[in-house]
N, C-alpha and C positions, 0 to 999 in steps of 0.2 A: 421564923427563917424565911429569907426570900424564897418566893416561888422559882422553878425553873425557869431560864428565858424563853426557851419553845412553848413549854406550857402557858406562859404568859402571852405570848403574841396571838396562841390559838383562842383565848379566851375571846378578841373582839370577831365582829363579824365579818370583816376583810382585816388584811394584814396590813396596817397602816405603814411599815416599813416600806411598802411598796409602791414605787412614783405613781402609779395609776390608781393608786386607791386614795393618793394626799388629798384628793381634793371631793373624796364621796363623803356627804353629811355624818356623822357621828350616829348612832343610835343610842339610845337608852339604855340600853346594857351595855354598849362600849363605854359610857360616862360611867357607870357605874363599877366598871370592869378599873379602869381608871382610879374613879376615889377610892377602891380599896387597896389599890398600891399605893396609893399617898396614904393612908389609915395607916397601914402595915410599915411603909416607911417613917411616919410617925413614931410609930411604938420601936423601931428599931433605933431612933435615934437619927436617920438621916436626914429626917426632915424637920425647922423648926415647928412649933405651931401658927407665927405666921405665917411660912411657906405653905402649911398646909390646908389654910384658912384662903390664899390666894388663890393656888392650884385649885381647889376643892369649889372657888366661886367660880372660876375660869371655863370651867366642865359645867354649869348648868345652862351658860348660854348656846343657844345652836352654835355648834362647832364642827369641825370637819377632821377628819382620822389625821391628815398633817397636823392639825392644829395640836390633837392631842397627840401625837407623837413627839414632839416638844415640850410636852408638859413632862412625860415620863421616860425620855430618852436619861436623863442623867442618873434613874433608877432600876433600869434593867438594858442587860446588851441588847441595842438594834441590830446588832448584824444576824441576817439570816443565813439559814443554813441552805436556801437556795443562791445566797448572792454570791458565795465566795466554796472556793473546790473543796472539800472534805480532807483536810490535811490529818484526819486520824489515821488513815489507812495508804497503803501505797502499792504502785503496781509490783509484781512478781521481778520486773526488769531491776532492781535494784538487789533482791538476795541473787539473782544469778550472777551480777556482779563481784557480790562478795566471795561467791562459790568461785567463780572463774579466777579473780585476785589470787585467792586464798591457794586453789590447787595450784596455780601454777608456781606462785612464790614456793612454794613445800617443793613439790617436783625439781624447781633449781635448785634449791639448796641440798636437797638429797643428791641430785648428781652432781653436786662439787664437792659432797664429802663423802666421798669412796661409796658411794649406792649400798649394797647390802641389801637388809630386808627393807621391801618398800613400803617404810613407815607413814610416806603422805598418801597412802590409802584409805588411814582413818579420818584424815583431814577434808579429804575429797567425799568420803561417806556422809560423812556429819554437816558438812557445809552445804550440802548436796539434798540430802534429806528436805530442808524446809522447801526449797524453790520448786520440789518435785511433788511434794505432796499439795503445794499451791495448785502447780498447772493441772496435778491428778485433778484435782477437787472443783477448779474451776472459781475457788473464792477469792479475795483480796486479802492482803496480810496486814494485821494491826501493825503501827509506827512503831511500836516498841520491839518487836521480831515475830515470834511466832505465835504468840497472844497468849502462852502461859504465863502464870509469874503472877506478882503483885499487882494487885488493881484489875483483874482481867475480868470482866462480867461478860457473860453472855445474853 
């Protein structure tokens, strides 16, 4: 099974994805780490024997981290967590928008249908709880909603 991308990149003495590290010479441990990926990719059927031999041979010569990056980039995702914003979380503003839109729509619907019991209260309460909880706790909310449900891990 392929290694987790961030764990793989942490195996280098410097992150080869960072432009300032591209011209730094790779250590023996860096080359061994890349060779381990090649062997794993060969075992998974992602490389042919000839590709394995060529890539392994290229790592035996003095090589920079940038050159190692080009050898492994089609076997591991190269995006860095620090290179792009974390899209798995969103600010509370989106939940506030849902709260306001739902609340206003329900109050308008209630006012146009003869009023009576103020049923929009239930919508206001239950759409208001997630942003309120987020504001009180000071945390950010997972993209899927409140963070509860299928696939949620902490």
